[in-house]
N, C-alpha and C positions, 0 to 999 in steps of 0.2 A: 532464464531459469526454467526448469522443468515445470510444466503446467500443474501436474499432480502435486508437486511439492508446494507451489504457490497456493493451490487450492486449500491444502491442509492448513498452512500458516494463516491464510486469509479467513478460512472458516473458524479457526481458533479465535481470531480477533472479533469476528461478528457472530459467534455462536449464539443462537436464540433458542427459545423453549416453546414458541407457538408460532402460528402463522395468521396474523389478523388480515382481514380484508382491506383492500386499498380504499383510500378515502375518495369521496366523489369529486373533490376539487382537482384530483389528478387528471380526470377527463377533461376538465376545463383547460388545464395547462396544455394538454395535447392539442385540443381544438385551436388554441391560440397560435400554434406553430405555423399554420398555413398563411397567417397574416403578418408574420415577422419578416423583415427584410433579410437578404443575404448578408452575412458579416463574417468576421474572423472568430466568431464564437459559435458553439453549438451546445445543446443540452440534452441530457438523458434522464429518464426516470430509472434509478438503480435499485436493484433488489439484492442486497448483500446476503440474504438467507438462501436464495435459489441460485445465486451467482449468475443472474440474468439481467437484461435490460428490458424494463417494461415498455420503454419507448425510446427512440432515438431521433433527434430533430433532423430536419432536411439539411441543415448547414454542415452536418458531419461530412457529407460527401464533398461539399465545396471547400471545406477547410483541410481535408486530408487526402481527397482523391480516392478514398476507399468506399467500398459498397456497404451501406448501412444494413442491408439484408444479411450479409455475411455476419456482421457484428451481432445482429439481433438473433440469428440462428445459432451462432457458436457462443455467444454470451461472453462473460468476463475473461474466460481462458484466452479468447482471441485478442481481447484488449491487452492482457498481460504479455502475450507473445510479442507485442510490438513495443513494449517498454524497453528502453536501453538496458542491456544487461548490467552495466555498472550502476544503475539507479535502483534496481529491484530491491536490494536489501535495505537501503536507506528508506525507500518508499514503504516497505512493510513495517519497518521500525516506526516510521511516522504514523502509520495507521494504528498500530498497536498502542503507542503512547497516547494518541488522541482518544482511543476508546477507553484506556485505563483512566485518563484524566476525566473523561465524561462520567464514567461510572463512579469514580471516587470523589470528584470535586464539584460536580454540577448536580444540583438536586433534580429529582425526577420531575418536579413541577416546572423547572426552568429549562429542561432539555429541548422543549419545543421552540425555545427562543434562541438556540444555539446555531452557529454557522462555522463551517470548517473549511480551511484552505490548505492545499499542499501542491507540489509540482513534481514533474518527472519529464524526461525526454521520450518522444514517441516517434516511431518510424511511420512516415506517410507513404503514399502509393509510389512515389518515385525513388524511394529508398533512403531519402534524407531523414535525419532526426530533427524535429521541431521541439521547442519547449511547450509544454502544456501546463497551465495553471488551473487546477480543478478547485471549484468552490462548491461545496455541497451543503444543502439545508435539509435536515431530517424532516420527513412528512409522517411516517408511521413508526410506531415503537412496539416492541414485543412486551410480554407480561412483566419482564424484569426492568422495563424502561430502557432497553437498548435500541438505538435507531437501526431499523433494517430497510426501510424504504426511503430514498432520498431524491431530491431534485438536484442534479449536478450540472453545473455550468463549466464548460471547458473553453479557455482562452488560448488561442494559438499564437506563439510569439516566435520571432526569427531565431534560427538555430545559432546564430553568432552571438546571441546575447548569453553571457556566462551567468548561470543560475545555479546556486547551491540548493540542495534539497532541504526545504524547510517546511514546517507545519504550524498552523495557528488555529486557535479557537476563539470565537467571538460570541458575546452575549448581548442581547438587547437590554438597555438600562431602562429606568423609569421614563426617560424621555424618548423611548423608541429609537435610540441611537446605539449602533453596535460599539462595543468596547472590547478590545483584545484582552482576554483573560489567560491566554496560554501562547507561547511561542518557543520553537525549538529549531535549531540548525542541525539537521542530521548529517550533512556532509561534514561539518566540523566535528560532530560527535564521533563519526566513524574514524576520523583522523586522531582524535584524542584518545579513543579507545582501541587504536589500531593494534594488531597482533604483531609480535616480534618475529624476527627471522627464525628463531629456534621454534617458536610456536607454529610457524608455518611448516617447519620440518615435521613436527608431530602431526599436524593436520594432514599433510600429504600421505603419511604412513597410515593414519587412521582411515582415510579414504580407501586405501588399499586393503582394508580389513586386518591390519596388523593389531596384535594385542599389545598391551603395555610392556610386557616382557620382550616381545619381539622388537618393539620400538626402542627400548632401552639398549638392547644388543646392537642394533643398527646405528644408533646415535652415540653409543658408548657413554651413556648415562644411566643412573639407577632408575628402576621401575618407580620408586618413590617420586623422583624428579619428574618422570613422565606424567604421573598422576597429578602432580602439582600444576604442570603445564596445562593439563586437560581441564582442571577446575578453573584455572585462570581464564582460559579461552571461553568456557561456558559463561563465566561471570561478565567478561568484557562484551560478549554478544548477546547477553541477556536471554540465554536459552537454558533449558532445564536438563538436557540429557545428551550423552554422547551420540545416541541414535539420531536425535534431531540435528546435532552438529554435522554428522556425516551426510545426512540427507540434504542439508543446506549447502554444504561444501561440494557435493557431487554435482549440483546444478549450478554452482557458481564457480566455474573453473578459472575465472580471472583472478581469484584469490590465491590460487595454488602456484 
């Protein structure tokens, strides 16, 4: 997926209204890294407002074979560029739905007790894709209560393990135990909401900048039918405009 398009979708999910300073305990987390053993997990301090990583742990290199300095310098765009193309849309949907759930269903006072998990496939240095399970705990919130700084743990799993794209949210209960309050399978969701062959025809022509009238002539259907297909596509993909649809589809060529 084109990095600019991902950036716009990602920024919409995490849009914030101020920039609070980082908490002191983040420094302690970073100091701890030098004492941790090498393992199949690494962690990062993520900044969803600036699209950067405040810190990347030493295990990133041992888990992926990639240069942590490159990730630090290039930020989240570099991470996005290595997500499997077939996983990008489901991953963005997962983030968006988790944020909507957080802002709509979790009270501001409880958001500091939340924990989020999702997964995707990631290309490592040798060109193989491995499964990554990301578990993120918010550390800093903006003025509206939206999490913007997080502690993210990434667990690397073998590529032969078949994993559907899922997302979950957990909250600490009164006994300080995490309880799952949200779970969604986005791989299945995409299948359930899959577009039809005729809708694919409409999408192909939209990407080529055809108007509804031009599409109706080429497909031998009425302009009204074309507009109906366009509305159904927007509804299925949970997006608001044809412009957003075209932008998404131009950078997701595997749909076309």
